[in-house]
TILUMSE-541329 format. One line per 5 residues: their letters; for each residue x, y, z of C-alpha. Coordinates in nm, 3 decimals, always signed. Example, Ala and Ser with C-alpha at 12.3 -4.5 7.8 and 13.67 -1.06 7.14 Angstrom:
2
AS = +1.230 -0.450 +0.780 | +1.367 -0.106 +0.714
END
This chain:
370
MINAV = -8.266 -17.896 +1.322 | -8.001 -17.937 +1.592 | -8.176 -18.249 +1.729 | -8.201 -18.400 +1.379 | -7.836 -18.331 +1.301
DGSKD = -7.727 -18.463 +1.641 | -7.933 -18.782 +1.589 | -7.773 -18.834 +1.249 | -7.431 -18.792 +1.406 | -7.509 -19.064 +1.665
EIFII = -7.631 -19.303 +1.394 | -7.320 -19.250 +1.184 | -7.104 -19.298 +1.494 | -7.278 -19.631 +1.568 | -7.221 -19.744 +1.208
GEQSR = -6.856 -19.652 +1.240 | -6.816 -19.838 +1.570 | -6.989 -20.148 +1.434 | -6.764 -20.141 +1.129 | -6.459 -20.094 +1.352
HQYET = -6.558 -20.395 +1.566 | -6.612 -20.607 +1.255 | -6.279 -20.481 +1.119 | -6.095 -20.592 +1.434 | -6.264 -20.934 +1.421
LVEEL = -6.165 -20.983 +1.058 | -5.808 -20.873 +1.133 | -5.779 -21.149 +1.393 | -5.930 -21.402 +1.153 | -5.690 -21.287 +0.880
KDIKI = -5.393 -21.340 +1.113 | -5.515 -21.695 +1.185 | -5.571 -21.764 +0.815 | -5.219 -21.649 +0.731 | -5.077 -21.884 +0.994
QVNDV = -5.282 -22.169 +0.850 | -5.162 -22.086 +0.499 | -4.800 -22.102 +0.612 | -4.864 -22.432 +0.794 | -5.038 -22.583 +0.491
IDEGD = -4.753 -22.472 +0.265 | -4.499 -22.634 +0.497 | -4.701 -22.956 +0.516 | -4.751 -22.951 +0.140 | -4.376 -22.919 +0.086
KLEVH = -4.314 -23.219 +0.311 | -4.585 -23.421 +0.138 | -4.438 -23.329 -0.199 | -4.103 -23.474 -0.091 | -4.263 -23.797 +0.035
ARFAR = -4.481 -23.824 -0.275 | -4.176 -23.781 -0.498 | -3.995 -24.062 -0.317 | -4.306 -24.280 -0.340 | -4.334 -24.218 -0.714
NRLSE = -3.968 -24.300 -0.760 | -4.016 -24.618 -0.559 | -4.323 -24.712 -0.768 | -4.130 -24.642 -1.087 | -3.846 -24.864 -0.968
VSKHF = -4.087 -25.144 -0.874 | -4.269 -25.116 -1.207 | -3.944 -25.126 -1.400 | -3.812 -25.432 -1.211 | -4.138 -25.587 -1.100
KQFNE = -3.998 -25.942 -1.134 | -3.758 -25.865 -0.848 | -4.043 -25.779 -0.606 | -4.324 -25.990 -0.470 | -4.691 -25.902 -0.499
DEIRE = -4.713 -25.745 -0.150 | -4.421 -25.514 -0.218 | -4.572 -25.405 -0.551 | -4.912 -25.344 -0.391 | -4.754 -25.152 -0.102
AYEKA = -4.556 -24.927 -0.338 | -4.864 -24.852 -0.548 | -5.093 -24.784 -0.249 | -4.838 -24.563 -0.078 | -4.782 -24.355 -0.391
HKLQV = -5.157 -24.327 -0.449 | -5.227 -24.233 -0.087 | -4.960 -23.964 -0.082 | -5.083 -23.824 -0.414 | -5.438 -23.802 -0.278
ELSMM = -5.316 -23.633 +0.041 | -5.109 -23.389 -0.163 | -5.409 -23.301 -0.382 | -5.623 -23.246 -0.073 | -5.351 -23.029 +0.081
QQREK = -5.328 -22.821 -0.237 | -5.704 -22.779 -0.239 | -5.691 -22.676 +0.126 | -5.420 -22.421 +0.045 | -5.631 -22.278 -0.238
QLRDR = -5.934 -22.247 -0.009 | -5.728 -22.069 +0.258 | -5.575 -21.834 +0.003 | -5.919 -21.750 -0.138 | -6.046 -21.684 +0.213
RDDLE = -5.742 -21.466 +0.286 | -5.796 -21.261 -0.030 | -6.164 -21.222 +0.050 | -6.084 -21.102 +0.403 | -5.835 -20.849 +0.272
RRLLG = -6.094 -20.712 +0.028 | -6.354 -20.688 +0.304 | -6.103 -20.513 +0.531 | -6.038 -20.252 +0.265 | -6.411 -20.193 +0.229
LQEII = -6.458 -20.166 +0.606 | -6.163 -19.930 +0.633 | -6.327 -19.704 +0.377 | -6.655 -19.713 +0.571 | -6.473 -19.628 +0.896
ERSES = -6.289 -19.339 +0.733 | -6.608 -19.207 +0.576 | -6.799 -19.231 +0.903 | -6.520 -19.050 +1.090 | -6.515 -18.781 +0.823
LVGQI = -6.893 -18.741 +0.838 | -6.892 -18.727 +1.218 | -6.626 -18.455 +1.199 | -6.827 -18.261 +0.942 | -7.147 -18.287 +1.143
TVVLN = -6.959 -18.177 +1.455 | -6.850 -17.864 +1.270 | -7.211 -17.794 +1.174 | -7.333 -17.855 +1.531 | -7.067 -17.627 +1.675
YLNRD = -7.165 -17.365 +1.423 | -7.535 -17.401 +1.505 | -7.481 -17.410 +1.883 | -7.207 -17.153 +1.937 | -7.036 -17.004 +1.633
LRQVG = -7.349 -16.846 +1.491 | -7.410 -16.651 +1.814 | -7.044 -16.545 +1.836 | -7.029 -16.435 +1.474 | -7.356 -16.249 +1.522
LLLED = -7.181 -16.004 +1.754 | -6.944 -15.906 +1.472 | -7.183 -15.889 +1.176 | -7.463 -15.643 +1.114 | -7.724 -15.829 +0.914
AQQKQ = -7.852 -16.181 +0.852 | -7.714 -16.205 +0.499 | -7.359 -16.137 +0.624 | -7.406 -16.400 +0.895 | -7.511 -16.661 +0.642
DFGLR = -7.227 -16.586 +0.400 | -6.963 -16.581 +0.670 | -7.084 -16.902 +0.830 | -7.094 -17.088 +0.501 | -6.742 -16.972 +0.417
IIEAQ = -6.615 -17.104 +0.749 | -6.778 -17.442 +0.693 | -6.665 -17.466 +0.331 | -6.307 -17.379 +0.422 | -6.299 -17.641 +0.697
EEERK = -6.455 -17.902 +0.470 | -6.215 -17.831 +0.183 | -5.916 -17.853 +0.415 | -6.035 -18.185 +0.559 | -6.096 -18.326 +0.211
RVSRE = -5.757 -18.209 +0.090 | -5.571 -18.366 +0.383 | -5.779 -18.684 +0.359 | -5.710 -18.711 -0.016 | -5.336 -18.652 +0.030
IHDGP = -5.313 -18.915 +0.304 | -5.521 -19.164 +0.105 | -5.327 -19.114 -0.221 | -4.987 -19.090 -0.053 | -4.895 -19.266 +0.277
AQMLA = -5.204 -19.490 +0.289 | -5.137 -19.637 -0.057 | -4.767 -19.673 +0.017 | -4.831 -19.851 +0.348 | -5.086 -20.083 +0.185
NVMMR = -4.821 -20.172 -0.072 | -4.571 -20.230 +0.211 | -4.814 -20.466 +0.382 | -4.869 -20.672 +0.066 | -4.502 -20.685 -0.026
SELIE = -4.401 -20.783 +0.328 | -4.613 -21.097 +0.292 | -4.415 -21.198 -0.015 | -4.070 -21.167 +0.141 | -4.083 -21.495 +0.333
RIFRE = -4.189 -21.685 +0.022 | -3.923 -21.515 -0.188 | -3.658 -21.624 +0.062 | -3.790 -21.979 +0.047 | -3.843 -22.009 -0.327
RGSEE = -3.585 -21.777 -0.482 | -3.308 -21.753 -0.227 | -3.165 -21.495 +0.007 | -3.027 -21.263 -0.260 | -3.367 -21.181 -0.408
GFSEI = -3.516 -21.175 -0.059 | -3.271 -20.909 +0.060 | -3.331 -20.715 -0.261 | -3.704 -20.714 -0.183 | -3.632 -20.596 +0.173
RSLRQ = -3.423 -20.306 +0.041 | -3.704 -20.209 -0.192 | -3.952 -20.236 +0.097 | -3.730 -20.011 +0.309 | -3.736 -19.749 +0.033
NVRNA = -4.117 -19.764 +0.023 | -4.132 -19.705 +0.399 | -3.890 -19.413 +0.363 | -4.109 -19.262 +0.089 | -4.421 -19.300 +0.306
LYEVR = -4.245 -19.127 +0.597 | -4.142 -18.843 +0.365 | -4.502 -18.802 +0.248 | -4.631 -18.787 +0.608 | -4.372 -18.524 +0.700
RIIYD = -4.461 -18.321 +0.389 | -4.832 -18.326 +0.477 | -4.753 -18.218 +0.835 | -4.533 -17.939 +0.699 | -4.809 -17.822 +0.466
LRPMA = -5.056 -17.807 +0.755 | -4.835 -17.581 +0.963 | -4.462 -17.526 +0.901 | -4.305 -17.492 +1.246 | -4.018 -17.289 +1.098
LDDLG = -4.264 -17.004 +1.040 | -4.286 -16.935 +1.413 | -3.913 -16.981 +1.473 | -3.746 -16.824 +1.168 | -4.002 -16.597 +1.008
LIPTL = -4.162 -16.564 +0.666 | -3.870 -16.535 +0.422 | -3.652 -16.823 +0.555 | -3.961 -17.045 +0.574 | -4.064 -16.961 +0.217
RKYMN = -3.711 -17.032 +0.092 | -3.709 -17.370 +0.267 | -4.059 -17.451 +0.143 | -3.974 -17.370 -0.219 | -3.659 -17.584 -0.202
TIEEY = -3.860 -17.870 -0.053 | -4.134 -17.848 -0.319 | -3.876 -17.827 -0.599 | -3.699 -18.137 -0.464 | -4.025 -18.326 -0.419
NGKTR = -4.169 -18.235 -0.760 | -3.845 -18.304 -0.946 | -3.959 -18.173 -1.288 | -4.016 -17.807 -1.202 | -3.753 -17.542 -1.127
IHFHS = -3.857 -17.295 -0.855 | -3.655 -16.972 -0.816 | -3.692 -16.777 -0.492 | -3.563 -16.423 -0.434 | -3.612 -16.168 -0.158
VGEGE = -3.525 -15.798 -0.154 | -3.570 -15.516 +0.096 | -3.575 -15.587 +0.467 | -3.340 -15.861 +0.595 | -3.443 -16.221 +0.646
DHRLP = -3.458 -16.167 +1.024 | -3.720 -15.896 +0.977 | -4.036 -16.025 +1.147 | -4.396 -15.940 +1.071 | -4.697 -15.986 +1.297
SRFEV = -4.785 -16.356 +1.312 | -5.116 -16.322 +1.127 | -4.940 -16.156 +0.831 | -4.666 -16.418 +0.814 | -4.918 -16.704 +0.816
ALFRL = -5.143 -16.537 +0.558 | -4.857 -16.447 +0.321 | -4.709 -16.795 +0.348 | -5.046 -16.950 +0.259 | -5.086 -16.713 -0.036
AQEAV = -4.745 -16.808 -0.178 | -4.818 -17.176 -0.108 | -5.153 -17.163 -0.289 | -5.006 -16.980 -0.589 | -4.722 -17.231 -0.630
TNALK = -4.959 -17.525 -0.583 | -5.190 -17.390 -0.856 | -4.893 -17.346 -1.090 | -4.785 -17.707 -1.033 | -5.124 -17.880 -1.036
HAEAT = -5.331 -17.682 -1.284 | -5.082 -17.490 -1.498 | -4.831 -17.778 -1.519 | -4.549 -17.524 -1.509 | -4.186 -17.630 -1.554
EISVK = -4.044 -17.306 -1.412 | -4.179 -17.088 -1.131 | -4.038 -16.766 -0.995 | -4.128 -16.639 -0.646 | -4.007 -16.297 -0.533
VEAMK = -4.066 -16.122 -0.201 | -4.019 -15.747 -0.167 | -4.027 -15.653 +0.201 | -4.038 -15.280 +0.281 | -4.092 -15.099 +0.610
DRITL = -4.467 -15.068 +0.572 | -4.558 -15.302 +0.286 | -4.471 -15.647 +0.154 | -4.521 -15.763 -0.202 | -4.534 -16.117 -0.340
LIKDN = -4.463 -16.177 -0.709 | -4.532 -16.526 -0.848 | -4.472 -16.603 -1.214 | -4.492 -16.935 -1.400 | -4.454 -17.058 -1.759
GKGFN = -4.755 -17.289 -1.741 | -5.065 -17.327 -1.955 | -5.229 -17.009 -1.833 | -5.604 -16.947 -1.849 | -5.871 -16.706 -1.964
LKEMK = -5.960 -16.481 -1.670 | -6.299 -16.386 -1.811 | -6.407 -16.745 -1.870 | -6.290 -16.854 -1.525 | -6.487 -16.576 -1.356
ENKDK = -6.800 -16.672 -1.549 | -6.772 -17.049 -1.504 | -6.643 -17.049 -1.145 | -6.525 -17.406 -1.172 | -6.314 -17.590 -0.914
KSFGL = -5.988 -17.452 -1.054 | -6.100 -17.098 -0.962 | -6.170 -17.179 -0.597 | -5.803 -17.141 -0.503 | -5.782 -16.796 -0.664
IGMKE = -6.107 -16.689 -0.498 | -5.971 -16.797 -0.160 | -5.649 -16.605 -0.223 | -5.844 -16.292 -0.319 | -6.056 -16.310 -0.003
RVELL = -5.748 -16.362 +0.215 | -5.577 -16.058 +0.058 | -5.890 -15.846 +0.113 | -5.894 -15.944 +0.480 | -5.539 -15.805 +0.502
EGKMT = -5.657 -15.486 +0.326 | -5.421 -15.563 +0.038 | -5.451 -15.590 -0.337 | -5.404 -15.883 -0.573 | -5.350 -15.856 -0.948
IDSKV = -5.363 -16.154 -1.184 | -5.241 -16.151 -1.541 | -5.277 -16.476 -1.736 | -5.310 -16.579 -2.098 | -5.364 -16.924 -2.244
GLGTF = -5.029 -17.075 -2.336 | -4.826 -16.784 -2.193 | -4.828 -16.856 -1.820 | -4.958 -16.660 -1.521 | -4.831 -16.362 -1.321
IMISV = -4.969 -16.282 -0.973 | -4.881 -15.973 -0.770 | -4.996 -15.944 -0.410 | -4.930 -15.624 -0.215 | -5.017 -15.607 +0.155
PYNIG = -4.965 -15.320 +0.402 | -4.876 -15.442 +0.750 | -4.884 -15.122 +0.947 | -5.262 -15.141 +0.988 | -5.423 -15.204 +1.323
END
């Protein structure tokens, strides 16, 4: 099994490298095509000017043909005809180059998707290989029977896979789309300056700058979601307060109220509890925003000497707990993960939700355990 999986990994890696090489070749060709397009446009503009003068000259000769001899008339006609033919050929050349440019850009997008998929698959297979080669033996020292080994291993793999897919989806739907839009709009700026003037050109640049700023904000948000550095420096409560303010500002349509009672904000918990509790609050708020479509969320932290309690309430759509447990659809995966995380902390989680009346979650965790 390990040899088969490892061979598949090598084949996918080769496909990815071949696609990457082809991608780089097409990028260079695209750069050359863009230069040719600009050159053809410039030459076409010059030809258009000459052709216009030639047509004016021909019109003048035709109108006053008695004032010109036969050679002058023939010269005016041939020159106008020649320039018109050259202009038509130049326009055809421009169309061919533009079509080729558009085709290259489409192919590059397809290759980029193949590269990303191959990298993702290589990463996934690496996780499986590591699990087969090492993790299974290490986990075996902690578990008592084969069924526990299987369940625990699959949970590890599923959690890693879900996290990778979530980050990949956020990057693809956020910064990647924004940067692709920046790339396309940047190509238009030069033409806007030339055809519409500097005022519209600078307006386009300002809009482009805003797009770049939005993409940078999205990247920082994704990094923050992966691991907020403030958690190590400031502790759980200040980090939660900052996170809720950030999510409220980013979402725009939902009000998020955060309160803390009990121990002071400088009260620190063991690192594993702070990380786990932060993730629990993060998952609950994310569910309220994405699935419940809540417009108001309340998050309260009650920190005592030996226990901490999280209370999350929203006014969203709510759901039927019985139906969700029976169906086990994708929307329930987040709640299942929260329940398992709370159980690992030897805590308790209570969920109260009704369709149309919102959801209330209470998580109570003791942190004086070993």
